[in-house]
C-alpha positions as MATLAB code, in Angstrom:
seq = 'MFCTREETNTETSLENCLNLEDRLTLAEKLHLHELLGFASVRQLRRWSKELKPFRNAVAHGSGVLDAKPDPVDAIEFMVDLRCRCEMVWEHVEPNN';
ca = [
     168.732  -90.839  -33.567;
     170.771  -89.345  -30.677;
     171.549  -92.867  -29.145;
     172.336  -93.917  -32.447;
     174.895  -90.629  -32.698;
     175.682  -90.950  -29.403;
     177.009  -94.808  -29.649;
     179.328  -94.137  -32.682;
     180.857  -91.295  -30.853;
     179.329  -88.727  -33.417;
     179.767  -85.284  -31.611;
     176.140  -84.019  -31.625;
     173.599  -82.270  -28.925;
     170.096  -83.099  -28.746;
     168.840  -79.923  -29.921;
     170.853  -81.151  -33.049;
     168.589  -84.404  -34.028;
     164.972  -81.904  -33.440;
     163.253  -81.877  -36.758;
     161.252  -79.273  -37.639;
     158.113  -81.265  -36.634;
     159.829  -81.603  -32.855;
     160.798  -77.734  -32.745;
     157.331  -76.772  -33.936;
     155.968  -78.728  -30.996;
     158.569  -77.075  -28.797;
     157.842  -73.434  -29.917;
     153.782  -74.512  -29.199;
     154.183  -76.032  -25.700;
     156.689  -73.335  -25.114;
     154.416  -70.337  -25.627;
     156.816  -69.101  -27.960;
     154.751  -67.842  -30.664;
     154.952  -64.457  -30.004;
     158.554  -64.511  -30.246;
     157.632  -65.834  -33.771;
     155.167  -62.795  -34.433;
     152.371  -64.634  -34.260;
     149.390  -63.317  -31.891;
     148.211  -66.568  -31.091;
     148.924  -70.549  -30.917;
     146.329  -71.335  -33.416;
     148.278  -68.280  -35.879;
     151.323  -70.316  -35.458;
     149.407  -73.587  -36.211;
     147.950  -72.618  -39.186;
     151.821  -70.656  -40.282;
     152.915  -74.196  -39.890;
     150.939  -76.539  -42.438;
     152.326  -74.290  -44.854;
     155.708  -74.473  -43.618;
     155.961  -78.205  -43.351;
     155.100  -78.809  -47.323;
     157.586  -76.028  -48.142;
     160.321  -76.995  -45.921;
     160.126  -80.950  -47.427;
     159.484  -79.513  -50.533;
     162.744  -77.874  -50.782;
     165.074  -80.258  -48.377;
     164.153  -82.874  -50.783;
     165.751  -81.129  -53.814;
     162.515  -79.455  -55.083;
     162.507  -75.448  -55.724;
     160.649  -73.062  -53.745;
     158.088  -72.799  -56.720;
     157.401  -76.893  -56.652;
     156.100  -76.012  -52.994;
     154.302  -72.211  -53.606;
     153.491  -72.391  -57.561;
     152.541  -69.078  -57.432;
     155.553  -66.620  -57.444;
     153.691  -64.164  -56.172;
     152.756  -66.300  -52.807;
     156.220  -67.964  -53.143;
     157.742  -64.555  -52.620;
     155.610  -63.523  -50.111;
     156.387  -66.787  -48.128;
     159.906  -66.025  -48.534;
     159.521  -62.769  -47.052;
     157.815  -63.837  -43.909;
     159.735  -66.900  -43.064;
     163.093  -64.364  -43.441;
     161.634  -62.413  -41.167;
     160.597  -64.538  -38.472;
     163.910  -65.855  -38.582;
     165.333  -62.886  -38.170;
     163.090  -62.293  -35.434;
     164.208  -65.210  -33.534;
     167.600  -64.381  -34.457;
     167.817  -61.307  -32.513;
     166.955  -62.811  -29.307;
     169.595  -65.532  -29.327;
     172.348  -63.262  -30.418;
     170.680  -59.611  -29.827;
     174.118  -57.717  -30.243;
     174.344  -59.013  -34.140;
];
């Protein structure tokens, strides 16, 4: 994808071309599980298995409850996801 965008002079970076699977693989290989709040890579992988179908459903026009039909599970997952995103963001921009 990066090469295609580069050929058409689209301003982009390699990071912009990474999909969720690529990013999760990098997190595993670089042992970033602790940054995401996991005690082990195994826990990160287990969570990733929940995240991928959730992301796919929401990204392709379905709703949160299509990915997680139980409203309590959906809310808990969203709270957990937001918390993990905030942990990562705090490392990227610690003063915000």
